[in-house]
C-alpha positions as CSV (number, residue, x, y, z in Angstrom):
1,X,50.9,167.1,73.9
2,X,54.1,166.8,71.8
3,X,53.8,166.3,68.1
4,X,55.8,163.4,66.7
5,X,57.4,164.1,63.4
6,X,58.3,161.6,60.7
7,X,62.0,162.3,61.3
8,X,61.7,161.4,65.0
9,X,60.0,158.1,64.1
10,X,62.7,157.2,61.6
11,X,65.5,158.1,63.9
12,X,63.9,156.2,66.8
13,X,63.4,153.0,64.6
14,X,67.0,153.2,63.3
15,X,68.4,153.6,66.8
16,X,66.4,150.6,68.0
17,X,67.8,148.5,65.1
18,X,71.3,149.6,65.8
19,X,71.0,148.8,69.5
20,X,69.7,145.3,68.7
21,X,72.7,144.6,66.3
22,X,75.2,145.9,68.8
23,X,73.7,143.8,71.6
24,X,73.9,140.7,69.4
25,X,77.5,141.4,68.4
26,X,78.5,142.0,72.0
27,X,77.2,138.7,73.2
28,X,78.6,136.6,70.3
29,X,80.8,133.8,71.6
30,X,79.8,134.6,75.2
31,X,79.4,131.3,77.1
32,X,76.2,132.6,78.7
33,X,74.6,132.8,75.2
34,X,75.7,129.4,74.1
35,X,73.3,126.5,74.2
36,X,73.6,124.6,77.4
37,X,72.2,121.3,76.1
38,X,74.3,118.2,76.3
39,X,75.7,117.0,73.0
40,X,73.9,114.1,71.5
41,X,75.7,110.8,72.0
42,X,77.4,109.3,69.0
43,X,75.6,106.4,67.4
44,X,77.4,103.1,68.2
45,X,79.3,101.8,65.3
46,X,78.3,98.4,64.1
47,X,80.6,95.6,65.3
48,X,80.8,94.1,61.8
49,X,82.7,96.1,59.2
50,X,80.7,96.9,56.1
51,X,81.3,94.5,53.3
52,X,82.5,95.8,50.0
53,X,80.1,95.4,47.2
54,X,80.9,92.4,45.1
55,X,82.0,93.2,41.6
56,X,79.5,92.3,38.9
57,X,80.7,90.1,36.0
58,X,81.4,92.2,32.9
59,X,82.0,89.3,30.4
60,X,83.1,85.8,30.1
61,X,86.7,85.4,28.8
62,X,85.3,83.5,25.8
63,X,83.4,86.7,24.8
64,X,86.7,88.5,24.1
65,X,88.3,87.3,20.9
66,X,92.1,86.8,21.0
67,X,93.8,89.6,19.1
68,X,90.6,91.7,19.4
69,X,88.2,93.0,21.9
70,X,84.6,94.0,22.9
71,X,83.1,97.3,23.7
72,X,80.7,97.6,26.7
73,X,78.8,100.9,26.0
74,X,76.8,101.1,29.2
75,X,80.0,100.8,31.3
76,X,82.0,103.0,28.8
77,X,84.8,100.3,28.8
78,X,86.5,98.2,26.1
79,X,88.1,94.9,27.0
80,X,90.8,93.5,24.8
81,X,92.8,90.3,24.5
82,X,96.0,91.3,22.8
83,X,97.4,87.8,23.2
84,X,95.8,84.5,24.2
85,X,94.9,84.7,27.9
86,X,96.0,88.3,28.4
87,X,93.1,90.7,29.1
88,X,93.3,94.5,29.2
89,X,90.6,97.2,29.7
90,X,90.4,100.8,28.7
91,X,88.0,103.7,28.7
92,X,85.7,103.5,25.6
93,X,85.7,107.3,25.4
94,X,87.9,108.6,22.7
95,X,90.5,111.1,24.0
96,X,90.1,113.3,20.9
97,X,86.6,114.7,21.4
98,X,84.8,112.3,23.7
99,X,83.0,110.0,21.2
100,X,82.5,106.4,22.2
101,X,84.7,104.0,20.3
102,X,82.7,101.7,18.0
103,X,84.8,98.7,17.0
104,X,87.9,96.6,17.6
105,X,89.6,95.2,14.6
106,X,93.1,94.6,13.1
107,X,94.7,95.2,16.5
108,X,93.2,98.6,17.1
109,X,90.2,100.1,19.0
110,X,88.5,102.4,16.5
111,X,86.6,105.7,17.0
112,X,84.0,106.4,14.3
113,X,83.9,110.2,14.8
114,X,87.3,111.3,13.4
115,X,89.1,108.1,12.8
116,X,91.4,107.8,15.8
117,X,92.8,104.4,16.5
118,X,94.2,103.0,19.7
119,X,96.4,99.9,20.2
120,X,94.6,97.0,21.9
121,X,97.7,96.1,24.0
122,X,98.2,99.4,25.8
123,X,95.6,101.9,24.6
124,X,98.3,104.1,23.0
125,X,97.4,106.2,19.9
126,X,97.9,104.1,16.7
127,X,96.4,106.8,14.5
128,X,95.3,110.4,15.1
129,X,93.8,112.9,15.5
130,X,93.7,111.8,19.1
131,X,96.9,112.8,20.9
132,X,96.4,110.9,24.2
133,X,96.1,107.2,24.9
134,X,92.9,105.7,26.2
135,X,93.0,105.5,30.1
136,X,93.4,102.0,31.4
137,X,90.6,100.5,33.5
138,X,91.3,97.9,36.2
139,X,89.7,94.5,35.7
140,X,89.9,91.2,37.5
141,X,89.8,87.9,35.8
142,X,88.5,85.2,38.0
143,X,88.3,81.8,36.3
144,X,86.5,82.5,33.1
145,X,84.8,85.7,34.3
146,X,86.0,89.3,33.7
147,X,84.9,91.9,36.2
148,X,85.7,95.6,36.6
149,X,87.9,96.0,39.7
């Protein structure tokens, strides 16, 4: 009877593993190894196009004072009325260090953190340290309702 050494067992196991890897690599991409199942049919598309979610009212036009504005913290937006009947909206996040602006007075949107001020008409910097204007947000005025677009 032949004695099996540890070296023979290790070499045999290594050779078997190598053979399995080489066999797998050799058949990669071979059509005979590809699944032969038919592809699933695509789900039929609905006949009616999906409706766009209706914008929710943000405020009434009467909520925004002429020459001032109002901050909507949960939406991170400030809506202003620089002139009677003209409504604008901007991000309520200060471009200096990301604080939320806190008030609108004397024609500016004011940040409490470092004193930056932004013009209510166009969001431009009216007083530093902020160097960039507030980004404009799109709104839609429908009758007496203001909505984010």
